[in-house]
C-alpha positions in Angstrom: 68.4 -121.0 -35.7 67.2 -117.3 -35.7 66.8 -115.7 -32.3 65.6 -112.2 -31.5 66.5 -110.3 -28.4 64.0 -107.8 -27.1 64.9 -104.8 -24.9 64.2 -105.9 -21.3 62.8 -103.8 -18.4 66.1 -103.2 -16.6 64.6 -103.5 -13.3 63.4 -99.9 -13.1 59.9 -100.0 -14.5 60.8 -97.6 -17.3 59.0 -97.9 -20.6 62.0 -97.1 -22.9 65.7 -96.6 -23.1 68.0 -94.9 -25.6 70.6 -97.0 -27.4 74.0 -95.3 -26.7 76.3 -97.5 -28.8 76.6 -101.0 -30.3 79.7 -103.0 -29.2 79.0 -105.6 -31.9 78.2 -105.4 -35.7 76.4 -107.5 -38.1 78.5 -110.6 -38.9 80.3 -110.6 -35.5 80.3 -113.9 -33.5 79.5 -113.3 -29.9 79.6 -115.5 -26.8 76.9 -115.9 -24.2 76.9 -113.0 -21.8 79.3 -110.9 -23.9 78.4 -107.2 -23.7 76.8 -106.3 -26.9 75.4 -102.7 -26.4 75.1 -99.8 -23.9 71.7 -98.3 -23.3 70.8 -95.2 -21.4 67.7 -95.1 -19.2 66.4 -92.1 -17.3 68.7 -93.1 -14.4 71.9 -94.7 -15.7 74.0 -96.2 -18.6 73.5 -99.9 -18.6 75.5 -102.7 -20.4 73.4 -105.4 -22.1 74.8 -108.9 -22.1 74.1 -111.2 -25.0 71.5 -113.9 -24.3 72.8 -116.1 -27.1 76.1 -117.4 -28.5 76.0 -117.0 -32.2 76.3 -114.7 -35.2 74.8 -111.2 -35.3 72.4 -111.1 -38.3 70.7 -107.8 -37.7 70.6 -104.6 -35.6 67.2 -103.2 -35.2 68.1 -99.9 -33.8 70.8 -97.3 -34.3 72.6 -95.2 -31.7 70.4 -92.4 -30.6 67.1 -94.4 -31.2 64.7 -94.5 -28.3 63.6 -98.1 -28.1 60.5 -99.3 -26.3 60.7 -102.0 -23.7 59.8 -105.3 -25.4 60.9 -104.1 -28.9 63.3 -106.4 -30.9 66.8 -105.0 -30.5 69.2 -107.5 -32.2 68.9 -110.8 -34.1 71.2 -113.8 -33.9 71.9 -116.9 -35.9 72.6 -119.4 -33.1 73.2 -122.4 -35.5 76.5 -120.8 -36.5 78.1 -121.1 -33.1 77.5 -123.6 -30.3 76.3 -121.8 -27.2 79.2 -122.3 -24.8 78.4 -120.3 -21.6 81.0 -117.9 -20.3 81.2 -116.0 -17.1 79.3 -112.7 -17.2 81.4 -109.6 -17.3 82.0 -108.1 -13.9 81.0 -104.6 -15.1 77.5 -105.6 -15.8 75.1 -103.9 -13.3 72.8 -106.0 -11.2 69.9 -104.8 -13.1 71.4 -106.0 -16.4 72.3 -109.3 -14.8 68.6 -109.8 -13.9 67.7 -109.0 -17.5 70.2 -111.6 -18.7 68.8 -114.3 -16.4 65.4 -114.1 -17.9 66.3 -113.2 -21.4 65.9 -116.7 -22.9 62.2 -116.3 -22.5 62.3 -113.6 -25.1 63.1 -116.1 -27.9 60.0 -118.2 -27.1 57.5 -118.4 -30.1 54.7 -117.1 -27.9 52.9 -114.0 -29.4 54.0 -110.9 -27.7 53.9 -112.2 -24.1 54.4 -110.0 -21.0 57.6 -111.6 -20.1 59.0 -111.7 -16.5 62.0 -109.4 -16.4 60.9 -107.6 -19.6 58.3 -105.3 -18.1 55.4 -104.3 -20.3 54.7 -106.3 -23.5 55.8 -104.6 -26.8 53.5 -101.7 -27.8 54.5 -101.8 -31.4 56.6 -103.9 -33.7 57.5 -100.9 -35.7 61.1 -99.6 -35.9 61.9 -97.4 -32.9 61.3 -93.8 -33.3 64.6 -92.0 -34.2 64.9 -89.0 -31.9 65.8 -85.6 -33.5 69.4 -84.4 -32.9 70.6 -80.9 -32.4 72.6 -79.5 -35.3 75.8 -78.2 -33.9 78.0 -78.9 -30.9 76.8 -78.9 -27.4 79.5 -78.1 -24.8 80.8 -81.2 -23.1 81.6 -81.7 -19.5 84.8 -80.1 -18.1 87.9 -82.1 -17.9 88.8 -80.8 -14.5 89.9 -83.2 -11.8 87.2 -84.9 -9.8 87.3 -83.2 -6.3 85.9 -85.0 -3.4 82.5 -86.2 -4.3 81.5 -83.8 -7.1 82.7 -85.9 -10.1 82.2 -84.7 -13.7 81.4 -87.2 -16.4 83.7 -86.4 -19.2 82.7 -89.5 -21.2 80.2 -88.9 -24.0 79.3 -91.7 -26.3 79.3 -91.8 -30.1 76.3 -90.6 -32.1 76.7 -93.1 -34.9 78.5 -96.4 -35.4 81.4 -95.6 -37.7 83.2 -99.0 -37.5 82.4 -102.7 -37.1 84.5 -102.7 -33.9 84.2 -100.6 -30.7 85.0 -97.0 -31.4 87.8 -95.1 -29.5 86.3 -93.4 -26.4 86.3 -89.6 -26.7 84.2 -86.5 -26.1 82.2 -84.7 -28.9 84.6 -81.6 -28.9 87.6 -84.0 -29.2 86.0 -85.8 -32.1 85.3 -82.5 -33.8 89.0 -81.4 -33.3 90.1 -84.7 -34.7 88.0 -84.2 -37.7 89.4 -80.7 -38.2 92.9 -81.8 -37.9 92.5 -84.9 -40.2 93.3 -87.3 -37.4 91.9 -90.8 -37.3 91.0 -91.4 -33.7 91.5 -95.1 -34.1 95.3 -94.4 -34.4 95.4 -92.2 -31.3 96.4 -93.7 -28.0 94.7 -92.4 -24.8 97.2 -91.4 -22.2 94.9 -91.0 -19.3 93.9 -93.7 -16.8 90.2 -93.5 -17.9 91.0 -94.6 -21.4 89.2 -91.6 -22.9 91.1 -89.8 -25.7 91.6 -86.2 -24.7 92.3 -83.0 -26.7 95.9 -83.1 -25.7 96.2 -86.7 -27.1 94.8 -85.6 -30.5 97.0 -82.5 -30.6 100.1 -84.5 -29.7 99.3 -87.0 -32.4 98.7 -84.3 -35.0 101.9 -82.6 -34.2 103.9 -86.0 -34.3 102.5 -87.1 -37.7 102.2 -83.6 -39.2 98.4 -83.6 -39.7 97.0 -80.4 -41.1 93.9 -78.5 -40.3 91.2 -79.1 -43.0 88.0 -77.3 -43.4 85.0 -79.5 -42.4 83.2 -80.8 -45.4 79.9 -82.6 -45.8 80.8 -86.3 -46.3 78.5 -89.2 -47.4 77.8 -91.6 -44.5 76.5 -95.1 -44.6 74.0 -94.0 -42.0 72.6 -90.4 -42.2 72.4 -88.4 -38.9 69.0 -86.8 -38.6 68.9 -83.2 -37.5 66.1 -80.7 -37.0 66.0 -77.1 -37.9 66.3 -74.6 -35.2 63.6 -72.1 -35.1 64.7 -68.9 -36.8 63.8 -65.3 -35.9 66.4 -63.2 -37.6 69.8 -63.5 -36.1 68.5 -64.6 -32.7 67.3 -67.9 -34.2 70.8 -68.7 -35.5 72.5 -68.0 -32.2 70.6 -70.6 -30.0 71.0 -74.3 -29.5 68.1 -76.5 -28.3 68.8 -79.7 -26.5 66.1 -82.2 -25.8 65.2 -82.5 -22.1 65.7 -86.2 -21.3 67.4 -88.9 -19.3 68.9 -88.0 -15.9 68.4 -84.3 -16.4 64.6 -84.7 -17.0 64.1 -87.1 -14.0 66.2 -84.9 -11.8 64.3 -81.8 -12.7 60.9 -83.5 -12.0 62.2 -84.7 -8.7 63.5 -81.4 -7.7 60.2 -79.6 -8.6 58.3 -82.3 -6.7 60.5 -81.9 -3.7 60.5 -78.1 -3.7 56.7 -77.8 -3.9 55.9 -80.8 -1.6 58.3 -80.5 1.3 58.3 -77.1 3.0 62.1 -76.3 2.9 63.9 -74.5 5.6 67.7 -73.7 5.2 69.9 -72.8 8.1 73.6 -71.7 7.9 76.6 -72.0 10.1 80.2 -70.8 9.5 82.7 -72.9 11.3 86.5 -72.9 11.9 87.7 -76.2 10.6 91.4 -75.7 11.0 91.6 -78.8 13.3 90.0 -80.9 10.6 92.4 -79.6 8.0 95.3 -80.5 10.2 93.8 -83.9 10.9 93.4 -84.6 7.1 97.0 -83.4 6.4 98.3 -85.7 9.1 96.3 -88.7 7.7 97.4 -88.1 4.2 101.0 -87.9 5.3 100.7 -91.4 6.8 102.1 -93.8 4.3 99.6 -96.5 5.4 96.7 -94.3 4.5 97.9 -92.4 1.5 95.9 -94.6 -1.0 92.7 -93.9 0.8 92.6 -90.1 -0.1 90.8 -89.0 3.0 89.4 -85.5 2.6 86.9 -83.0 4.1 84.0 -84.9 2.5 84.8 -88.1 4.4 85.1 -86.3 7.7 81.8 -84.5 7.1 80.2 -87.8 6.2 81.4 -89.3 9.5 80.2 -86.3 11.4 76.8 -86.5 9.7 76.4 -90.2 10.6 77.3 -89.5 14.3 74.9 -86.5 14.5 72.0 -88.4 12.9 72.2 -90.8 15.7 71.5 -88.1 18.1 68.9 -86.4 16.0 66.8 -89.1 14.3 64.3 -86.7 12.9 66.8 -85.7 10.2 67.0 -89.4 9.2 63.3 -90.0 8.7 60.7 -90.0 5.9 57.3 -88.4 5.5 55.0 -91.2 4.2 51.9 -89.3 3.0 50.2 -92.3 1.6 50.3 -94.2 4.9 49.9 -91.1 7.0 53.1 -92.0 8.9 56.5 -90.7 9.8 59.1 -93.4 9.1 62.2 -93.2 11.2 65.2 -95.0 9.9 67.6 -96.9 12.2 70.4 -96.9 9.5 72.0 -94.2 7.4 72.0 -94.6 3.5 74.1 -91.5 2.9 73.5 -89.9 -0.4 76.5 -88.2 -2.1 75.3 -85.6 -4.7 77.4 -85.9 -7.8 77.3 -83.5 -10.8 78.0 -85.3 -14.1 77.7 -84.4 -17.7 74.4 -86.3 -17.8 73.0 -84.3 -15.0 72.8 -84.6 -11.1 72.9 -88.0 -9.6 72.7 -88.9 -5.9 74.0 -92.4 -5.3 74.1 -93.5 -1.6 76.4 -95.3 0.6 74.5 -98.2 2.3 74.7 -98.5 6.1 77.1 -95.6 6.3 76.8 -95.5 10.0 78.7 -98.8 10.2 81.8 -97.5 8.3 85.0 -96.0 9.6 86.4 -92.8 8.3 88.8 -94.7 6.0 86.0 -96.8 4.7 83.8 -93.8 4.1 86.6 -92.1 2.1 87.0 -95.3 0.0 83.2 -95.5 -0.5 83.0 -91.8 -1.6 85.9 -92.3 -4.0 84.2 -95.3 -5.5 80.9 -93.4 -6.0 82.8 -90.6 -7.7 84.6 -92.9 -10.1 81.5 -94.8 -10.9 79.5 -91.5 -11.6 82.3 -90.1 -13.6 82.1 -93.1 -15.9 78.4 -93.0 -16.1 77.9 -96.5 -14.7 76.0 -95.6 -11.5 73.4 -98.4 -11.1 69.8 -97.4 -10.6 69.6 -99.3 -7.4 72.5 -97.3 -5.9 70.3 -94.1 -6.3 67.3 -95.5 -4.4 66.7 -95.7 -0.7 68.7 -92.8 0.5 68.0 -91.4 4.0 70.0 -88.2 4.1 72.4 -86.5 1.6 75.5 -84.3 1.4 76.5 -82.1 -1.5 79.9 -80.4 -1.8 79.4 -77.0 -3.5 82.8 -75.9 -2.2 84.7 -77.7 -4.9 83.3 -75.0 -7.3 84.5 -72.2 -5.1 81.1 -71.5 -3.7 80.8 -70.5 0.0 77.2 -71.5 0.6 73.9 -72.3 -1.1 70.3 -73.6 -0.3 70.3 -77.2 -1.4 67.0 -78.9 -2.4 66.1 -82.0 -0.4 66.3 -85.3 -2.3 62.8 -86.6 -2.5 62.0 -89.1 0.3 64.5 -87.7 2.7 64.4 -85.2 5.6 67.5 -83.1 5.0 70.6 -82.4 2.9 73.8 -80.7 4.0 75.8 -78.4 1.7 79.5 -78.0 2.3 81.0 -74.6 1.3 84.6 -73.9 0.2 87.3 -74.0 2.9 88.9 -70.6 2.9 92.0 -69.3 4.8 90.8 -66.0 6.4 91.1 -63.9 9.5 89.1 -65.4 12.4 88.8 -65.0 16.1 90.8 -67.7 17.9 91.5 -67.9 21.6 90.8 -64.2 22.0 93.0 -63.1 19.2 92.7 -62.7 15.4 94.5 -65.4 13.4 94.4 -66.9 10.0 92.2 -70.0 10.2 90.5 -72.4 7.8 86.8 -71.5 7.7 83.8 -73.0 5.9 80.1 -72.5 5.8 77.6 -75.3 6.3 74.1 -75.0 4.9 71.4 -77.5 6.1 68.0 -77.7 4.3 65.4 -79.8 6.0 61.7 -80.7 5.7 59.8 -78.6 8.2 57.0 -81.2 8.4 59.5 -83.6 10.0 62.1 -81.3 11.7 61.5 -78.1 13.5 64.0 -75.2 13.8 65.4 -76.3 17.1 66.0 -79.9 15.9 67.7 -78.7 12.7 69.8 -76.1 14.5 71.1 -78.7 17.1 71.9 -81.2 14.4 73.9 -78.5 12.5 75.8 -77.5 15.6 76.7 -81.0 16.3 78.1 -81.5 12.8 80.0 -78.2 13.1 81.4 -79.1 16.5 82.9 -82.3 15.1 84.4 -80.4 12.2 85.7 -77.7 14.7 87.2 -80.3 17.0 87.3 -83.8 15.4 88.2 -85.2 18.8 84.6 -84.6 19.9 83.6 -87.5 17.8 84.9 -89.7 20.6 82.0 -88.2 22.8 79.3 -89.1 20.2 80.3 -92.7 19.6 
């Protein structure tokens, strides 16, 4: 029996999504709830589970296609395999699970219904529009280590399906290097914990097998990759690369513009001696019972923010223009700004005020790992009440952060530097950092913002003061 699976609304109300990669091919036999594809919305990369057990008969989109919600994505022959239910993969985000729960309705013979869980009805039965691609290589994310809560997503997905099985995971520059060295990535083993093939893995394999550098040549492909011509204006036209503004970067840009020109921003700075906090972190990391928790300055700052927000609720509120009300939150959903290869994301820690320092450290680490892999669920980026961004991991002393829409403030942590500082009436080398607080002046006046910042700084200066704010 032939069954079609239409792209569902993944719980975000978005009209379309980009197909990142297929995890199955025509002729493959799949089980119920087996992950068949990865799609990228404007907020996250989501894994799609199969709604049927059977044989794949057709793939109606290619990697890179932008598919409208409700359009046919894949077809199955369910007569070939009995539908034996299997547990859903643990990695499937809640939004994808919701799509799976209602997916059987898509196979109903009704004519183009507006299905529950699928969002808007299909706008067109035509093949999804293939998005133009940039000719050339766009620089990939840095492979530097994730520091505190500023993870970098080093995982980019394949542009075309080159095999009937899942492709080796690597970044575009690594794939380019492998092609130049004549290395088949399917034969290269990833040495890192992430399972992503690195440049070092390719070079080590090439040296081991004696692969030689070959000049790139135009090869015939079963599926051509579409490109668009860059505008030319003498030499200048050939020395530029144009990248479509899409996905997370587009949504983030729109949100930042809306925030900057809606909420009147005020930023205040305070430089503080955090030597005591540095010593506390060193002692905690030396404790064998706590070593696996990786407690750092970000976790201590998060705890300080939660304690200070209890004393200054104006910083934990929301301006509801439609209702004409100020909404004060009695909980803290603490946003952690994370820079990734797909753009800035701000997932939040729910009810952060209830967590201990160790639990906050674990939560921040979890957010970092999820963002690095591109698997941050859309729901995790909604409902934040206050945010923290750590610009210090880039060696920056201070900045003027833009408030996340719907929140009253954001705290930027600068780099911790060892420098001469007045201490107990003398000059000594101390660990010093600058805090920058941006707040919505409609909700918070200068006095409230300053007192909040001083409370956070006092805890970082003397962590024992946290005992007084409990």
